[in-house]
N, C-alpha and C positions, 0 to 999 in steps of 0.2 A: 597625610600618610606618606611613607617613604617610597622611594623608587625601587624597582625590582633589583637593581644592582648596587644598592647602598654599600655593600661590604665587599664588592669586587676588588681583588688585589690586597685584601687584608686577611690576616690570620688571627683567629680568636682562640684563646686557650680557656677552657671551662673546666672547673673542678666540680665533681658531683653531677656531671652532665649526662649520666646514663639513664636518668629517670626524672620524672616530675618537672619542675620549673626549669632545671638545667637542660633537660632534653628538649623541652619546648623552645627554649632560647636558642639552642644549637640548631634546631630545625629551621627556625626563622632566619638566623644568620646564614645558614647554608642555602636556604631558598632565595636569599638576596645576594648570592654570588660569593659569599665568604668561604674561606678555608677554615675548617673547624677542627681543633684538637680537643678531644674529650678525655678527661681523666676521671676515673672512678675506682674505688677499692673493690667493687663487685664485678668480677670478670664475666659472670653469666649475664649481668645487666648490660655490660658493654656490648656483648655479642647480640643481645636482643635489640639494643638501641641501634646498632649498626644496620640491622635488617630494615629498620624503619626509613633509612635514607635511600635504599635502592642503589643508586650510583655512588661509589666511594671515591670519586676522582679528587675531591677536596676534603676528605675526612680522614682523621687519624684517631684511633681508639687505643688508649694506653691504660693498663692497670697501674694505679698510683695510690699509695697511702700518703695523704698529705701531711700526716703527722711524722713522716719519715723524710728528713731533709734530703737524703741521698736519692730517694724516689723522685722527689720534686725536681731536684737538680738535673737528673737524667732525663726526665720528661721535657723540661724546658730547654735543655742544651741543644 
């Protein structure tokens, strides 16, 4: 099993991260010290997901339509 700080100092970008496997992955990475940037097309789902983290010190939530190149470029920039 990994250490508690496996992702300390790293930033992870996740698409579709506001629910399901994406959210579970984000929570694990965050719990292991990583900074997590979650993108999802569903703004309400992003808000709900954000509440599950409590502390938002290393969390960025962004509404992104991954089929729109401009959205993705702005998110990653």
